[in-house]
N, C-alpha and C positions, 0 to 999 in steps of 0.2 A: 269469449276466449281469453287465454291467460298470457300467450305468449304472440306479441307482435315482433314478427319481422321482415325487413325492408332489403332487400338482396340487389345489389347494384347491376348484375346479367342475371339472364335465365339462367347461363348451367349451372353457376353458384347457388342460386336460389333452390334449383332442384336438387342442388349434392346438401343443401342445408337441409331440405323439405326431408330428404332421405335420411340422414340424420337424427334428427326428430323423429319419424316415423319407426326407425328401426328401435327406438326407445320406446315404442308404444303411447307415443303422445297421439291424438287424433290429428293431421295435418292436412291442411290443404294449399296448394299454391297457384295464388291468384297472377293473373297476367295483366299487368297494369293495375290502377288503383280502380277496385271495385265501384260500380254503381249501385248495389246493394247490398244490404246487411249479409253478414256471415249466415252459415246454417249453424244451428244451437249447437250440435255434437263436435265443432269444428273448437280443437285445443289450442293449437298451434297455428296459424296464419303466417303466409309467406308473400308479400305480394312484391313481385319480379317484377325490377326497374331495367329499364337500357337507358343507364345515365353513368358509366364507369367512364365514357371518352368523352361525353358530350362538355359545352362551357360549362365550368364549376358554377353557377348562378342558375343555370338549368336544372341541374343535379340536384341541389338544394332545394329549389323549387317542386323539385319531381317529389323527393324524399319527404318533405315535409306534409305534401298533398299525402302521399304514403300513412304519415305518421296521424296525421289528422285522424285519418278512415279508422286505422286500428284502434286509438284512443276510442274513437267513437262504439267500438266493437267491447269496451269494457277490459282490454288488456292490463296485466298486472307489473307488464313489465317489456324491455322494449329490445332488441337485438339487430342491429345496422351489419349486412352478411356483404363483404368483399372477398377478391380472389387470396388463396393463400400463397400468391408470388407478391402481394399486396402492389399490383398492377395499378399504378399513376405515375403521374407528371409532378413538377416542383411545385406546380398551380395547384393541384388536387386529382381526382376529388374526393379520395378519402377525408383528407383533413379538415375541410371547409363543410363536406355534409357531416361528418362527426359533431364537429364544434354546433352545427345549426341545429341537431338535433337535441344536445346536451342543453342548451341554453334554452329551446323550447319546451324541455321536461324539468329544467333545474335541477339537473344530473349532474353528482360531481362523482369522482374516483372512477373514471368509465375505461375500462380495460381496453387493452388495442392487444390484439393475438389471433395473427391471422395462419398461425401454426396447424398443420396438418401431418405427422408424424406416420401415418398410414401410405401417405402418398409423397414422404421423405421432405415435406417443409417443418423444420425446426428450427426454433426461436435458444440463441444462445447470446449471452452478453449484449441484449439488445440487436443482434446480430441474425438475419434471415439466410438460412441454408436450405437449399437444394440437394436432400441428399448429402454426397460429400464437398459439394462444392457452395461456394459465398454465390449470393441471389445473383451479383454482376457477372460471375463466369461460369454460370448455367444455363446459357442460351438467352437468358429474359431480355440480357443487354441489349438483343437483335429484337427485340418486339417492334412491331414496324408502329403502332401506336403508343405504346408506353414504355419504352425501354429503361428497365431497370438497371442503374450504374451505378447505385450505391446499397448495399447491404444494410448497411444501419438504419434500423427503422426509426430510432429517434433523431438521428439528423432530418432523412425522409421526410418524415411528418412534420418535423419543425420548418421545413420549407413552406409548407402546406397551412400553418396554424397560425394564431394570431398569440398564443399564449406559449410557453415553457413546457416538454413533455418528459415525465416522469418514466419511471421504470422500477418493475419488479423482477429482481434476479434471480435464477434457477434456484440458488440458494434459499431464500424464503418461499418459492411456489413446493421446494421439496418438503419444508417443514409445516405443509399443512394449510389448512384453508385459515384458521385463526393468525397465521403469522402471516398471509397474504394480506388480510382484512388490517392487521396492524401496520402494516409497511404502506397499503393503501392511505391509512388515513395520516401516516407519516408523508407521505408524497403530496397530499389534498393540502396539508397545512401549510405544506412551502409553496403553496401557489401552482401545482401542477395535476389538472383532471384531468389529460389524458394519459394513461401509463400502460408502454408497452411491455409487455408480459412473457419473459423466458419460457418455453414448451419444448422442451424435446423426447416426450413419449406422452400417450394417451392417459398415465395417471397424472399428469403435469395438469392436463387439459382438464380431467375430472375433480381435481383440486381448485383450481380455478374456477371454475363453473358454481363450485360448492360454495366457495368462498362470494360470488356474486350474490348467492340468495339477499331478495331484498335491494339490489340494486335498480335504479331506474332504466337503466342503458349500458347495454355490451356492446363491443364493436366486435367484427374477427372474422374470420373463417369459420369453415362449419364445425371444424374442432371445437372452438369454443363451446359449442353448445351442447357438448356431451352432457359435461355434468349439470345441465339446465331440468330438464325433467325430471329429476331426481327431488329437486328441492321442492317441484309441486306434489310429487308423488305423497311424499313426506306428510304434507300437509291435507292430503286424504282429496285434492282436488284432482286427480286424474280419473279417468273412467275405465280404463286397461282393454279398450274396445281393440278386436281381432282386425285385420284386416285381411277381406276378402278381395282375390286378385285370379281373372282367368287371362291364358294366353288370345293373342290374337294372331289368326292365319289371313292369309292373302300375300299379295304381291308387297316388297319390301326393296328399298333402297337407301343407297347412303350419300347424303352431300358435306364437302370436307373444304373447307376455306382457312383453315388454321395451317400456320407455318411452321409452328413448333416446333423441336426437336423429336418427341414423341412421338405427335400426329404424324411428321412426314414417315416415321418407321411403322407404323399402321398403316401408311397409305401405300408403302414399297410393298409391305406383306401382302395387302388385299390382293393388290393388281396383278400378282404373279399368278394367280387363280383364278381369277375373276373379271368381268367386264370391265374397264376403268375405261373415263371419257377425262383427259386433262383440259382443262379452260386455262389457257393463258393470259396474261396482261395485254399482250399484243391483239390478239384473237377477238379479246372482249371490247377494248376499246375502240377499235376498227370496226365493229358489227361484224365480225366472220364468226364467231358464236355468238348464239343467241339462248335464251331460254329455253324459247318453243324447239331449237334442235337438239339442246343438252336432256331436256326432257323427255323428246319423241323417240331418242337415241334408245332413254333408260327403260323406256316401257316395252320397248322391243326386246330385252333381252329376258334370259334366265337367271335366277341366282341371285346374288345380291349385287346391283351393278353399284359402283361409285363413280362420282362427278366430282373433282376435286381440283384444287388449286394449291398448293401446298409447295410452295418454291423454297429456295434456298434463300438465306438472308441478303447473301450477294444480287440476286436476281430480283427480289423483292425491292432491293434499293435502287436501283438501277429503273425499275416501274416509276417509283415515286419518282425519280428525278425526271423523270421523260413526260410521264404524265401530271403528275400533282400527288401528295400525300392522300388529300382527305377528298379528291376526286375519284382516284382510284380506289380507294376503300369503300365510298358510294355506289362505285359501278358493280364491285362485286357483292357487297348487300344487295343490292335491289335484284339482281341476275341469280343470285341463291333463292331470294325470296319468291321471287317469279318462278322460279324453275321449281321449289315446295309446292306451291299454287298450285300450278301443273300436273305433277305428279301426283297428289292427293285427288284432285279432279279424274286424271286418266286411270284412277284405283288403285293407287299404292296405299297399304292400311297398316305399311311398319315404316317409319321415316327414322333415318340417323342424322343427324347434324354434329358436327365434329369443329369447334374452335366458339368462343362466345360470343363474337358479331355475328357469325354464319349460323348460330342458335338464335340469335337474337333477332333477326331477318327472320328466319323461319318462322319463327313463334309469331312474329306479328304478321306476317303474312297471312297465316291460318288463321289467327284471332281465336282460340280458345276462351274461353271465360275465365276457365278455371281447371288445373292440373290435379289428376289422383296420383297416387304416389306408389308402384308398386314395386318389386323386386328389385335388388342393387346388380348390376351389370359387372362391374369393376367399383373399387373405392372410390365413393363420391358420384358415383353415375347411376341412379336407377331408370326403370322403365315409367315411363309416364304417360297415363291415357288422356286424351284431349277430346276426345270423342267414344260414342258406342263402338264405332268402328275403324278406329284411330290410336295408335300408340306411338309415341317417339322416344327417344334415345339423344339427350341434349348433353355433349361431352366438351367440359374444357380442351383445348391444344393439349393440356400438359397430362392431362388425366390418359389411364386407361393402357391395359397391358398391349403387347403388340397385336395380338389376333382380335381385338377389339370390335371391328365392324360384323365377323361371323358372328362372335359369341352373344354381340348383343339381337342380332335377328335372329339366332335361336333363342335366346332368352325372351324376347317378346313373342315368340309364336307360341312357344310352350310354358310361358309362365312361371318355370320353377328350374 
């Protein structure tokens, strides 16, 4: 294994695995830290954790355990992958994990770049934009677990870390890999190890990736990985193996627990012409709605049934105030986990999950050891094979076109 990756959630990990696989790097996504060695053909391994919203100390411990396993596989470089909207709180977990990994590796000049221009996430002057809006005006300020209220990544990361945060500005990035490396050395000499890098298009990400050749640790969104495979290819280390992929027939179902603006639009579009079952906080917490009821309903439907809880921010806030933020989050995760298990047990072979926490709960419930990477549905969202007769689509809340659910089901079935 050449490149060892640690993802802080399952959707982001599949996004990263998709980026590497598209660059013809033999890639496997692992569900948690494996208990056995990787297959010899694996060139990039992505260890998917569910560590984004847990206490920082637990996130650090899990990430270091993943690092230990990846180091044992012989990896030459490591990548810590987090969300392209930098989902975190002032306490972490991005900063504490990045610092811990850097310390364990003795890494300096560590890039911090969540940019994903294809999905509208860009960084300029250290500030994160979502399309034409600053992060804190994009809807992410209403996120129920990690509300993003400051678009300045240097300032936000500075709250989470013990050392000063540096910057690689756009004018330097545009000057190319040599200029980037010179800037990184200068920032390191000034005592700044974590370096927020501007990136407004894919060419910037490729330049940053080329500049990262030989660095022990890189951090960011999936976009920062765009330039990394070429570094290994130029050294003659990649096999250029092709991917074989076949579609999966059978019953399909979709689960959505994301309250992001894009997912709410996708839910509204899908339920106009497809069966849909809404799960409200009140019905769930009172026991009126159960996984058995929801799964039974879906298994009796034709087409692509959708089970969803994708409420407006105001509704989510009221529910959190009434039932408790952590309590209601746990209740929904448990609901979607058990519903997914019942759907697969009932014969569903194509399962779509929308939302990072929802996808994490689904994967943990189904417990595949590893996920093979298939064709891309929308930018950052591939089809994943979890078993010979089961494929998944794990979508971040902010990803996907408005017709994502129906598009995913078609591609999962036909394979192209």
